[in-house]
C-alpha distance (Angstrom), angle and dihedral (degrees) to the residues before:
residue distance angle dihedral
M1 . . .
I2 3.81 . .
S3 3.80 134.2 .
R4 3.81 124.3 -145.5
G5 3.74 135.2 173.0
S6 3.84 94.5 -147.7
Q7 3.78 131.0 66.4
Q8 3.80 118.2 -99.3
V9 3.78 120.1 -115.8
R10 3.80 116.9 -137.1
L11 3.79 125.5 -164.9
A12 3.76 130.3 -142.6
P13 3.80 109.7 -90.9
S14 3.78 122.2 -100.3
A15 3.81 124.4 141.8
S16 3.80 103.1 4.7
L17 3.77 122.6 -120.8
A18 3.80 115.6 -125.4
P19 3.84 111.3 -85.3
R20 3.82 92.5 -117.1
F21 3.82 89.3 72.5
D22 3.81 89.1 69.7
S23 3.82 85.6 80.2
V24 3.84 99.8 36.1
R25 3.80 106.5 100.0
L26 3.83 102.1 164.9
I27 3.81 129.7 34.8
V28 3.80 118.5 -173.1
S29 3.79 107.1 -162.4
D30 3.77 142.3 179.4
V31 3.83 116.1 -136.4
D32 3.83 113.6 -151.0
D33 3.81 113.5 72.5
T34 3.80 88.8 -2.8
L35 3.80 106.9 64.1
A36 3.82 97.3 6.1
P37 3.81 139.8 3.6
P38 3.83 113.4 -98.9
F39 3.83 113.0 -79.8
R40 3.83 91.3 8.5
D41 3.81 134.1 99.2
I42 3.78 125.3 -108.2
S43 3.80 110.8 -92.7
A44 3.80 118.5 -101.6
T45 3.81 90.3 -122.2
L46 3.80 94.9 53.8
A47 3.81 91.7 41.6
H48 3.82 89.1 54.3
A49 3.81 92.4 51.0
L50 3.81 91.9 47.9
T51 3.81 90.1 46.3
R52 3.80 88.4 58.4
L53 3.81 89.7 50.3
V54 3.82 94.7 47.5
G55 3.80 90.0 42.5
N56 3.80 89.0 58.5
G57 3.81 89.5 58.4
T58 3.80 103.8 -92.4
I59 3.81 113.9 140.4
L60 3.81 116.7 -131.1
F61 3.82 112.2 -152.8
L62 3.81 109.1 -170.2
V63 3.81 115.1 -159.4
S64 3.80 114.4 -177.1
G65 3.78 143.3 149.1
Q66 3.81 88.3 -124.4
S67 3.81 124.2 97.9
I68 3.80 123.5 -94.9
E69 3.82 90.3 -111.8
N70 3.81 91.4 51.8
I71 3.81 93.6 49.3
E72 3.79 93.2 46.2
R73 3.80 92.8 49.1
R74 3.81 95.4 46.8
V75 3.81 102.5 34.6
V76 3.81 119.7 2.3
R77 3.81 95.5 54.5
A78 3.81 89.3 59.4
F79 3.82 88.4 70.8
P80 3.83 123.2 79.8
R81 3.79 110.4 -102.0
P82 3.85 96.5 -115.6
L83 3.82 90.1 57.4
R84 3.80 96.9 51.3
K85 3.81 89.5 84.1
N86 3.83 84.4 77.8
I87 3.83 92.5 57.3
L88 3.80 129.2 87.0
V89 3.81 123.6 -173.2
G90 3.80 122.0 -155.4
H91 3.79 101.3 -172.3
C92 3.81 127.6 -172.7
H93 3.83 90.7 31.6
G94 3.79 90.2 -50.0
A95 3.80 97.8 -53.8
E96 3.80 86.0 134.1
V97 3.83 131.1 19.4
F98 3.80 127.4 -156.6
G99 3.77 132.8 -175.2
Y100 3.81 133.8 -170.8
D101 3.79 135.0 -119.7
S102 3.80 126.5 -125.9
A103 3.82 89.9 -87.9
G104 3.81 91.0 55.7
W105 3.81 97.8 -108.2
R106 3.80 122.2 137.6
V107 3.80 110.0 -103.0
I108 3.82 117.5 -126.1
P109 3.00 127.6 -125.2
P110 3.81 101.4 42.7
L111 3.79 120.5 -115.5
F112 3.79 88.7 -118.6
S113 3.81 133.6 3.8
M114 3.79 138.8 175.6
R115 3.84 85.7 -144.9
E116 3.81 86.5 78.7
S117 3.81 89.1 71.5
A118 3.81 112.1 95.2
A119 3.81 88.7 -149.7
M120 3.83 90.1 66.2
E121 3.82 97.1 52.3
G122 3.81 109.7 127.4
V123 3.81 92.3 -8.0
F124 3.78 99.5 119.8
G125 3.79 93.4 50.1
K126 3.80 87.1 60.4
V127 3.80 90.8 43.4
L128 3.80 91.8 54.4
T129 3.82 91.5 54.7
L130 3.80 91.7 46.8
V131 3.82 93.8 48.4
T132 3.80 91.6 49.4
G133 3.80 88.9 54.6
V134 3.82 94.3 48.7
L135 3.80 91.5 49.0
S136 3.80 89.7 50.5
D137 3.82 90.7 49.9
H138 3.81 87.4 56.9
G139 3.80 93.8 48.0
I140 3.81 95.1 -104.2
A141 3.79 119.2 129.7
A142 3.82 112.5 -144.5
S143 3.81 90.4 -129.7
S144 3.82 97.5 41.8
P145 3.85 119.6 129.1
G146 3.79 89.4 -116.4
G147 3.82 95.7 55.0
L148 3.78 132.6 39.7
L149 3.82 117.1 -161.9
E150 3.81 115.6 -162.6
D151 3.79 133.9 178.2
R152 3.82 105.4 -147.5
G153 3.79 95.9 -179.7
V154 3.80 95.5 -116.5
Q155 3.81 94.9 37.5
V156 3.80 140.0 24.5
T157 3.80 114.7 -139.4
V158 3.79 134.4 -168.1
D159 3.81 113.2 -163.4
F160 3.80 123.9 -167.0
P161 3.82 106.4 -163.3
V162 3.82 90.7 175.7
L163 3.82 90.0 67.7
G164 3.78 87.0 81.6
V165 3.81 89.5 67.5
S166 3.82 103.5 21.6
P167 3.81 126.4 75.2
A168 3.82 92.1 -150.8
D169 3.81 112.9 95.2
P170 3.83 115.1 -175.6
R171 3.80 95.7 178.1
A172 3.82 101.9 98.5
A173 3.81 92.6 55.8
L174 3.79 91.7 43.3
I175 3.81 93.2 50.2
T176 3.81 91.4 51.7
A177 3.81 91.2 49.6
L178 3.81 92.6 44.5
N179 3.80 94.5 50.4
D180 3.80 91.0 48.0
R181 3.81 91.0 52.6
L182 3.82 93.5 43.0
A183 3.80 90.6 52.1
E184 3.81 91.6 48.4
A185 3.82 89.0 52.1
G186 3.82 91.8 49.4
L187 3.80 93.1 -126.6
P188 3.86 117.9 158.4
V189 3.80 93.8 -129.4
E190 3.79 138.4 90.1
A191 3.80 138.5 -156.6
R192 3.81 118.7 -121.1
M193 3.78 138.6 173.4
A194 3.80 111.0 -90.7
G195 3.78 110.2 -150.8
H196 3.79 113.4 -66.7
L197 3.81 99.6 -43.7
G198 3.79 112.7 39.0
I199 3.80 155.5 36.4
D200 3.80 123.0 -123.6
I201 3.80 123.1 -159.2
M202 3.81 106.6 -159.2
A203 3.78 142.4 156.3
R204 3.78 114.4 -76.8
G205 3.78 111.8 -99.2
V206 3.80 95.4 30.4
D207 3.79 115.8 126.7
K208 3.79 136.1 133.4
S209 3.80 93.0 -79.9
L210 3.82 91.2 64.6
P211 3.84 101.1 76.7
L212 3.80 91.6 45.6
S213 3.80 93.4 49.6
R214 3.82 90.2 49.3
L215 3.83 98.8 45.9
L216 3.82 103.3 30.3
D217 3.81 117.3 76.0
A218 3.79 111.5 -157.1
G219 3.79 128.1 -138.6
N220 3.80 136.3 110.2
S221 3.81 83.2 -43.2
Y222 3.79 130.4 14.8
R223 3.79 131.5 -107.2
L224 3.79 116.8 -154.6
T225 3.80 121.3 -162.4
M226 3.82 112.8 -129.0
P227 3.82 130.2 172.0
E228 3.83 91.4 -99.6
G229 3.81 95.5 44.2
Q230 3.78 138.9 -76.4
V231 3.79 125.2 -32.5
T232 3.79 120.0 -155.6
G233 3.78 130.1 -154.0
D234 3.78 146.5 147.2
W235 3.81 119.8 -84.0
D236 3.80 91.4 -124.9
G237 3.81 88.0 62.9
I238 3.83 92.1 67.3
E239 3.80 126.6 93.6
V240 3.83 128.4 -176.1
W241 3.82 118.9 -150.7
G242 3.80 126.4 -167.6
D243 3.79 146.9 123.6
Q244 3.83 101.8 -129.7
F245 3.79 111.4 68.0
S246 3.82 99.6 131.7
P247 3.81 115.9 103.3
P248 2.91 140.5 -107.8
D249 3.81 107.0 11.9
L250 3.81 99.7 18.8
G251 3.79 99.6 33.6
A252 3.82 99.9 108.5
D253 3.80 93.4 117.1
L254 3.79 92.0 40.9
R255 3.80 86.9 67.4
M256 3.81 90.6 65.7
L257 3.80 87.5 67.1
A258 3.81 90.3 54.8
A259 3.82 89.5 73.7
L260 3.82 93.7 50.1
P261 3.81 133.7 69.9
P262 3.83 117.1 -89.5
G263 3.77 113.8 -88.1
V264 3.81 98.3 33.0
R265 3.79 106.6 149.0
A266 3.82 113.9 -102.4
I267 3.79 128.3 179.3
N268 3.80 121.7 -152.9
F269 3.80 111.8 -149.5
G270 3.81 92.1 177.2
T271 3.78 127.9 106.6
A272 3.81 100.1 -120.8
V273 3.79 135.9 36.2
S274 3.79 125.7 -179.9
F275 3.80 126.4 174.0
G276 3.76 136.3 174.1
T277 3.77 124.6 -131.5
G278 3.78 129.1 -96.8
A279 3.81 125.7 25.4
G280 3.79 92.9 -13.6
G281 3.79 93.7 51.6
K282 3.78 131.0 111.2
P283 3.83 112.9 -43.3
A284 3.80 113.1 -109.8
G285 3.79 95.0 -121.2
L286 3.82 98.5 45.8
R287 3.80 118.3 116.7
I288 3.79 129.9 -179.8
A289 3.80 117.9 -126.2
R290 3.79 118.2 -125.3
V291 3.81 90.7 -129.5
P292 3.84 124.6 32.7
G293 3.79 127.3 -127.7
P294 3.81 129.9 6.5
A295 3.82 91.7 -28.7
G296 3.78 87.4 58.2
V297 3.80 91.7 52.1
L298 3.80 90.5 53.8
D299 3.81 91.1 47.0
Y300 3.80 90.2 49.2
L301 3.81 93.1 49.7
V302 3.79 94.8 56.6
R303 3.82 102.7 29.0
N304 3.78 118.2 98.4
E305 3.81 107.7 -137.8
């Protein structure tokens, strides 16, 4: 069950979604290697299937390490403007969350932002200077083809697109050097691996559980804060999608489950999952997709289990 103040939009039928999605009212999803390959747009076929889902009233809450501009360009713009009111974007691992109005425009101010913390004022300007220096010390120009340095406002990111074709990975050494310099400067941030191709420098305590814990009110049912008000629904109508559910190094998407009750259904669209035994073992609601990546999401949307 779900309550809304606005009318639902329904699309003309084509390939049917699996019947189970009649009861799925909120999907919390990663972006890279789940809905789209890194640095590439969502496919038209998957966008069409997700448009049908969102058009039927399901809310799509995207939580990604990418910037808001990146996620909008690659994913959100694939949806018709009137349907974007059912989309939330937690960019930079959820350090900031935006929604959209009924005309499809991003709503300002954000629903939640780490910028509101006085402790973070001016921090990322200093971080950008420090990161540029560390890259230079390691012989990497900030504007080189092999490395892309970006100030995302609530996060500084260094992407290495060439890692997809090169066996050399400089990130471990860079992260050690960055964290040493950040600690020396007394800045409340840390450098971490970002997926398979980057480094993110973010505020301590930020991970993908943060936007859910800030915008989801728990109880017998949930209440989710949206730009037009709160939406309510049952916990068994939530799904979590991602490709990194293996702790400790590839557990970024696992953290989304930390903000939700045990047993919430989660789908791993990654290629490898490894868990220990006991309390830190495999979450009860986690399932492994038949096919990894965006192709697996499309297969999952239309396949009747």
